[in-house]
Structures are given as structure tokens and as C-alpha cells.
C-alpha positions in Angstrom: -0.1 -0.1 0.1 1.5 3.3 -1.1 0.0 5.0 2.0 2.2 2.8 4.5 -0.9 1.4 6.2 -0.3 -2.3 5.5 1.1 -2.9 9.1 -2.1 -1.2 10.3 -4.5 -3.1 8.2 -6.3 -6.5 8.9 -7.2 -8.1 5.5 -9.9 -10.9 5.6 -11.0 -12.7 2.4 -13.8 -15.1 2.4 -17.3 -16.0 0.7 -20.7 -16.9 1.7 -20.9 -20.2 0.1 -19.3 -22.3 -2.7 -20.3 -22.8 -6.2 -20.4 -26.3 -8.0 -19.0 -25.1 -11.3 -19.7 -28.5 -12.9 -19.3 -30.7 -9.8 -22.0 -33.2 -9.2 -23.3 -32.2 -12.8 -24.4 -28.8 -11.0 -23.9 -25.3 -12.0 -24.0 -22.3 -9.4 -25.4 -22.9 -5.8 -28.3 -24.9 -4.6 -29.9 -26.5 -1.7 -27.1 -29.0 -1.0 -24.7 -29.7 1.7 -21.7 -30.9 -0.6 -18.2 -30.0 0.7 -17.6 -27.2 -1.9 -20.9 -25.5 -0.5 -19.8 -25.7 3.1 -16.1 -25.3 3.1 -15.1 -22.0 1.6 -12.0 -19.9 1.4 -11.0 -18.0 4.5 -7.7 -16.1 4.3 -6.5 -13.7 7.0 -3.4 -11.5 6.7 -2.2 -8.7 9.0 1.7 -7.9 8.4 3.6 -8.1 11.6 0.6 -9.5 13.7 -0.2 -12.8 12.2 2.4 -15.5 11.0 2.5 -15.5 7.2 2.1 -18.7 5.5 0.3 -20.6 8.2 -2.4 -22.9 7.3 -5.1 -24.1 9.8 -8.0 -26.6 9.1 -10.1 -25.5 12.2 -13.9 -25.1 11.9 -14.8 -21.5 11.9 -18.1 -19.7 11.4 -19.3 -16.3 10.1 -20.7 -15.6 13.6 -17.1 -15.6 14.8 -16.2 -12.6 12.5 -18.0 -10.0 14.7 -16.3 -10.8 18.1 -13.0 -11.3 16.4 -13.2 -7.8 14.8 -14.2 -6.3 18.1 -11.1 -8.0 19.8 -8.9 -6.8 17.2 -10.2 -3.2 17.5 -9.7 -3.4 21.4 -13.4 -3.2 22.1 -15.3 -5.5 24.6 -17.1 -8.6 23.2 -20.8 -8.6 24.4 -21.3 -12.0 26.2 -24.6 -12.5 24.5 -22.6 -13.0 20.8 -22.8 -16.6 19.7 -19.3 -16.3 17.9 -15.8 -16.9 19.1 -12.9 -14.8 18.9 -10.5 -16.2 16.2 -7.4 -14.1 17.1 -5.8 -16.9 19.1 -6.1 -19.3 16.1 -4.9 -16.4 13.7 -1.7 -15.6 15.8 -0.9 -19.3 16.4 -1.7 -19.8 20.1 -4.4 -22.2 19.1 -5.0 -24.8 16.5 -8.7 -25.2 16.9 -11.5 -22.6 17.4 -14.4 -24.8 17.9 -15.6 -28.4 17.8 -18.7 -28.1 15.5 -20.4 -25.6 13.4 -24.0 -25.1 12.1 -24.9 -24.1 8.4 -28.4 -23.1 7.7 -29.9 -22.6 4.2 -33.1 -20.9 3.6 -33.0 -21.2 -0.1 -36.6 -20.7 -0.6 -38.1 -19.4 2.5 -41.7 -21.1 2.1 -40.5 -24.4 0.7 -36.9 -25.3 1.8 -35.0 -25.1 5.1 -31.8 -27.0 5.5 -29.5 -27.2 8.6 -26.1 -28.9 8.4 -24.3 -29.8 11.7 -20.5 -30.4 10.9 -17.8 -31.8 13.2 -14.1 -32.5 12.2 -14.9 -35.8 10.7 -18.8 -36.1 10.4 -21.6 -34.0 9.2 -25.5 -34.5 9.1 -27.9 -32.6 7.1 -31.6 -32.0 8.0 -33.9 -31.1 5.1 -36.9 -29.5 6.8 -40.1 -28.2 5.3 -42.5 -25.8 6.9 
């Protein structure tokens, strides 16, 4: 960065879901719980703060972003938040953030509702209809 702010900038890259792009003979997203739907890119960098090149396979959730950003900003994390602070994972103090995550999909709010419970080795998906 030309303004010299790289050491003062946390950069997080992720996405909300995966796309099939031909896997399972499908295109785009859908109401499925395939690995490419659930395991999405999550890249973090902050020069001088987090080790470069470190790879972690820990389960994390988007609900973890708010408490993590609050921690990075030096703000108090409200006890009512469901997420976990990921900074110990990012700075190498921990290898694991959580034991499980829950993924929900309301693809068609009146017709389709899916929940997937994921652990390190297993996952189970419930397809519920209202």
C-alpha cells in the first residue's frame, strides 16, 4: 500500500458459499450440503501481527467474525454473541477454534429449509419443510 498502512490493516478474504461449477453435474449454488458448498476460502493477513504462510484446518463460522473484529479493535465482546474470538487461532496460540459449526440454508423461505451440523470428521444434514 502506498500510504504505508499495511502494518495497520487486517485483511480478511472469504465468501458466503461455494459454487459447483460442474461438480455433481451442477452449476451455481443450490440447496445441497456438499463440501464445496460448506467449506469456503478463509484467508487472513495482517503484516507483523499474524504468522505468514500458516495453514489451519479448524472449523470456523461467520458468526465468529464480529467478536474477532471487536477484539482486534480493542473493544469489549458482548457476552450475548454466539461467535468466538478467532485471534488466538490466527496468531498461532491455538490450532482449533471450535468443535462444531452449524450451517443453515433458507434457499426458498416458504418451501426449503436445511440445517447441517458439521464436526471435524462427520456432518449431518436435516432437510426441513414448513
